C-alpha positions in Angstrom: -8.4 -13.9 -0.3 -6.6 -11.5 2.0 -8.2 -8.9 4.2 -6.5 -5.6 3.8 -6.7 -2.1 5.3 -5.9 1.0 3.2 -5.4 4.1 5.3 -5.7 7.4 3.3 -8.0 5.4 0.9 -9.9 8.4 -0.5 -6.7 10.1 -1.6 -4.9 10.1 -5.0 -2.8 7.0 -4.4 -4.8 5.2 -1.8 -8.1 5.2 -3.7 -6.5 3.6 -6.8 -4.5 1.1 -4.8 -7.7 0.0 -2.9 -9.5 -0.3 -6.3 -6.9 -2.6 -7.8 -6.8 -4.7 -4.6 -10.5 -5.1 -4.8 -10.3 -6.0 -8.4 -7.9 -8.8 -7.5 -10.5 -10.3 -5.2 -9.1 -9.0 -1.9 -11.4 -7.9 0.9 -10.6 -4.2 1.3 -11.5 -1.9 4.1 -11.0 1.8 3.4 -10.2 4.3 6.1 -9.8 8.1 5.6 -10.9 11.2 7.6 -11.6 13.0 4.4 -9.6 16.1 5.4 -7.7 15.7 2.1 -9.4 12.7 0.5 -12.3 13.0 -1.9 -15.5 11.0 -2.3 -15.0 11.4 -6.1 -11.8 9.4 -5.9 -13.7 6.4 -5.0 -15.7 6.4 -8.2 -14.4 4.2 -11.0 -15.7 3.3 -14.4 -16.8 -0.2 -13.5 -19.3 1.4 -11.0 -19.2 -1.9 -8.9 -16.4 -0.8 -6.5 -17.9 -1.9 -3.2 -15.7 -1.7 0.0 -16.3 -0.7 3.6 -15.5 2.9 4.0 -14.7 4.2 7.5 -14.6 7.9 8.0 -12.0 7.9 10.7 -8.7 9.5 11.8 -5.8 7.2 11.9 -4.5 9.1 15.0 -7.5 7.7 16.9 -5.7 5.0 18.8 -8.8 3.2 20.4 -10.6 3.1 17.2 -7.7 1.7 15.2 -7.0 -0.9 17.8 -10.6 -2.0 18.0 -10.7 -2.2 14.1 -7.6 -4.3 13.8 -8.7 -6.6 16.6 -12.0 -7.1 15.0 -11.1 -7.5 11.4 -7.7 -9.4 11.8 -6.1 -7.8 8.7 -3.5 -9.6 6.8 -1.9 -6.4 5.4 -2.1 -2.7 6.0 -1.1 -0.2 3.4 -0.6 3.0 5.3 -0.9 5.8 2.9 -2.7 8.4 5.1 -0.7 11.6 5.6 -0.7 15.3 5.3 1.4 15.6 2.1 1.2 19.2 0.8 4.6 20.6 2.0 3.4 24.2 2.8 0.5 22.8 4.7 3.0 20.8 6.8 5.1 23.9 7.3 2.1 26.2 8.3 0.7 23.5 10.7 3.7 21.5 11.9 2.1 20.1 15.0 -0.8 18.6 13.2 1.5 17.3 10.3 3.8 15.5 12.9 0.8 14.1 14.8 -0.7 12.6 11.5 2.5 11.6 9.7 4.5 10.4 12.6 2.2 9.5 15.5 -0.4 8.2 13.0 2.2 5.7 11.7 3.1 4.7 15.1 -0.5 4.0 15.7 -0.6 1.6 12.7 2.6 0.0 13.7 1.4 -0.7 17.3 -2.0 -2.0 16.2 -0.3 -4.2 13.7 2.2 -5.9 16.1 -0.7 -6.3 18.7 -3.1 -8.0 16.3 -0.8 -10.0 14.0 -0.7 -8.0 10.7 1.6 -9.9 8.3 3.1 -6.8 6.7 2.8 -3.1 6.9 3.5 -1.3 3.6 4.4 2.3 4.5 4.1 5.2 2.0 7.2 7.4 2.4 8.7 9.8 0.0 11.8 10.6 -2.1 11.6 14.1 -0.3 13.7 12.5 2.4 16.6 12.9 0.0 16.1 16.8 -0.1 19.6 17.3 1.3 21.3 14.6 -0.6 23.8 15.4 -3.4 24.6 12.0 -4.7 22.6 10.8 -7.7 21.0 8.5 -8.6 20.2 8.3 -4.9 20.1 4.9 -3.3 18.0 3.9 -0.4 21.0 3.9 1.9 21.9 7.5 0.9 19.2 9.2 2.9 20.4 11.8 5.4 18.2 13.9 7.8 16.0 16.4 5.7 15.0 19.8 6.7 11.3 20.5 6.0 8.5 19.2 8.3 7.0 16.9 5.7 10.1 15.2 4.8 11.4 15.3 8.3 8.2 13.7 9.5 8.4 10.9 7.0 12.0 10.3 7.8 11.2 10.0 11.5 8.3 7.6 10.7 10.7 5.5 8.8 12.8 5.2 11.8 9.8 4.0 13.9 9.1 1.4 11.2 12.6 0.1 11.6 12.3 0.2 15.4 9.2 -1.9 15.4 10.9 -4.5 13.1 13.9 -4.7 15.4 12.1 -4.7 18.7 9.0 -6.8 17.9 10.0 -8.7 14.8 7.1 -7.4 12.6 7.3 -7.0 8.9 7.4 -3.5 7.4 8.2 -2.4 3.9 8.9 1.4 3.4 8.2 2.7 -0.2 9.8 5.9 -1.0 7.6 7.4 -3.7 9.3 9.7 -6.3 7.0 12.4 -7.9 3.7 10.5 -8.5 1.3 11.4 -11.2 -1.7 9.9 -12.9 -5.5 10.0 -12.8 -7.0 11.3 -9.6 -4.1 13.6 -9.0 -5.2 16.6 -7.0 -5.7 19.6 -9.3 -8.0 21.7 -7.2 -6.2 22.2 -3.9 -4.4 25.5 -3.0 -1.0 24.3 -4.1 -1.5 21.2 -6.3 1.3 18.8 -7.4 2.9 20.5 -10.5 1.3 18.2 -13.1 -2.2 18.8 -11.6 -1.4 22.6 -11.3 -0.3 22.8 -15.1 -3.4 20.9 -16.2 -5.7 23.3 -14.2 -4.1 26.5 -15.4 -4.1 25.3 -19.1 -7.7 24.1 -18.8 -8.7 27.7 -17.8 -6.6 29.2 -20.5 -4.1 30.8 -17.9 -0.5 31.1 -18.2 1.1 28.8 -15.7 3.5 30.4 -13.2 6.7 28.4 -13.0 9.3 29.2 -10.4 13.0 29.6 -11.3 14.0 28.7 -14.9 11.7 25.6 -15.2 15.0 23.6 -16.0 15.0 21.8 -12.5 14.6 18.1 -13.1 12.4 15.5 -11.3 12.0 11.8 -11.3 8.3 11.2 -12.2 6.5 7.8 -11.6 3.1 6.8 -12.9 0.6 5.7 -10.3 -0.2 2.3 -12.0 3.5 1.4 -11.8 3.6 2.4 -8.2 0.8 0.2 -7.3 2.3 -2.6 -9.2 5.3 -2.6 -7.0 3.2 -2.0 -3.8 1.6 -5.3 -4.4 4.7 -7.1 -5.2 6.3 -6.3 -1.8 3.3 -7.6 0.1 5.0 -10.7 1.5 8.2 -9.2 2.1 10.0 -10.1 5.4 11.6 -8.1 8.0 12.5 -4.4 7.2 13.0 -3.1 3.8 13.2 0.3 2.1 12.5 0.5 -1.6 12.6 3.5 -4.0 9.5 3.7 -6.3 11.0 5.6 -9.3 11.9 5.6 -13.0 15.6 6.3 -12.5 14.9 9.0 -15.2 14.4 12.7 -15.0 12.3 15.2 -16.9 12.5 19.0 -16.5 9.5 21.1 -15.4 9.6 22.7 -18.9 9.4 19.4 -20.4 6.4 18.5 -18.2 4.8 21.7 -19.3 5.5 21.2 -23.0 4.1 17.7 -22.9 0.9 18.6 -21.1 0.4 21.7 -23.3 0.8 19.6 -26.5 -1.7 17.0 -25.2 -4.2 19.8 -24.4 -3.5 21.8 -27.6 -2.6 24.8 -25.3 1.0 25.4 -26.6 0.3 29.1 -27.2 0.0 29.6 -23.5 3.6 30.1 -22.4 4.6 30.0 -18.8 5.5 33.0 -16.7 8.8 32.5 -14.7 9.1 34.0 -11.2 11.7 34.0 -8.4 11.6 31.1 -6.1 11.3 33.3 -3.0 7.6 33.6 -3.4 7.1 29.9 -4.0 4.6 29.5 -1.0 3.1 33.0 -1.2 -0.4 31.5 -0.9 0.7 30.8 2.7 1.6 34.2 4.0 2.0 33.0 7.6 5.3 31.4 6.5 6.7 34.7 5.6 5.6 36.4 8.8 6.7 36.3 12.4 10.0 36.8 14.1 11.7 34.2 12.0 10.1 34.0 8.5 10.9 31.0 6.2 14.4 31.0 4.8 14.7 32.2 1.1 17.4 29.5 0.8 15.1 26.8 1.8 12.6 27.9 -0.8 15.2 28.1 -3.5 16.5 24.6 -2.5 12.9 23.2 -2.7 12.1 24.8 -6.1 15.5 23.9 -7.7 16.0 20.5 -6.0 17.0 17.6 -8.4 15.5 14.2 -7.8 16.8 11.0 -9.4 16.2 7.9 -7.5 18.0 4.6 -8.1 15.5 1.7 -8.7 17.9 -1.1 -8.9 16.7 -2.6 -5.6 13.1 -2.8 -6.8 14.3 -4.4 -10.0 16.6 -6.9 -8.6 14.5 -8.1 -5.5 11.0 -7.7 -6.9 11.5 -8.0 -10.6 9.8 -4.5 -11.1 10.3 -2.0 -13.8 8.0 1.0 -14.6 5.9 0.2 -17.7 4.1 3.4 -18.5 5.9 6.1 -20.7 5.9 9.6 -19.6 3.8 10.7 -22.5 1.2 8.1 -22.2 1.0 8.5 -18.5 0.5 12.3 -18.9 -2.1 11.7 -21.6 -4.1 9.6 -19.2 -3.7 12.1 -16.4 -4.9 15.0 -18.6 -8.0 13.1 -19.8 -9.1 12.3 -16.3 -8.2 15.7 -14.8 -10.1 17.6 -17.5 -13.2 15.5 -16.7 -12.7 16.4 -13.0 -12.4 20.1 -13.9 -15.6 20.2 -16.1 -17.6 18.4 -13.4 -16.3 20.9 -10.8 -17.4 23.9 -13.0 -20.7 22.3 -13.6 -21.3 21.9 -9.9 -20.6 25.6 -9.2 
């Protein structure tokens, strides 16, 4: 049995990863400040999920050092981050503190107290300025937005700690992740969560641009499978977590609408320039956000090569797009019903 710390453990991915590790018999400690995480994400069907839950900030250096010194973790899965892109743009200082300095905190505690491997949750968003597809791990070039730029910088610190101290760090670049526990309630949810929410309330979804922009979607269970496979990886490694397949936003909508029997609710298409209109501060000030940047974000194409994951770790995604969305819809509809009942 290994002792494992999962940061961001009350979030979409961290909660399910922690639960799977616990089911495998590992001793799991959960850390989350609940600024984005939810208590409900830690409720699972078996009702027996028991793990130590620490309501702490990964940026609290003395706390994290004391925790790692006391617990002597074998592995740390560092999932904690501010992930909504507009939240990072509107609050860049806090985003960089959490996403970069928080990562350095984890790396420093890991090297001081002998963690065998740090598995760091990065993102395919670091490829936002790439034009080579399918994109391989070595193709990344500096991105532009605060979220992706912060993750890219954090990756460089991961490499630095490996080179300077000889610790082991595996960077996982997640494609567009979907599945149960996806956030469908926040101001600007991931697109799958947003579509489910709008259709649940019999509202026409608003899609930006033509809806023909294509994304590489990966199901959360497949992601967790790979995250566990890399646990004993040595040195520094960077791995795409992707399907090497794309679906358009229109295809995503049509599949979800069919599952929910809401095909009569057709999307409304709008210009990409108001993509983050719920964050008016980005459009104000002496230098408002660039319309070109918004257009690039809306229309970006993601297709990540997963050859490295297949060849080194024997990993292939197993859950089909349709089956994954069915599971996502079933779970999210229950969440929305409970949310309404609590109002």
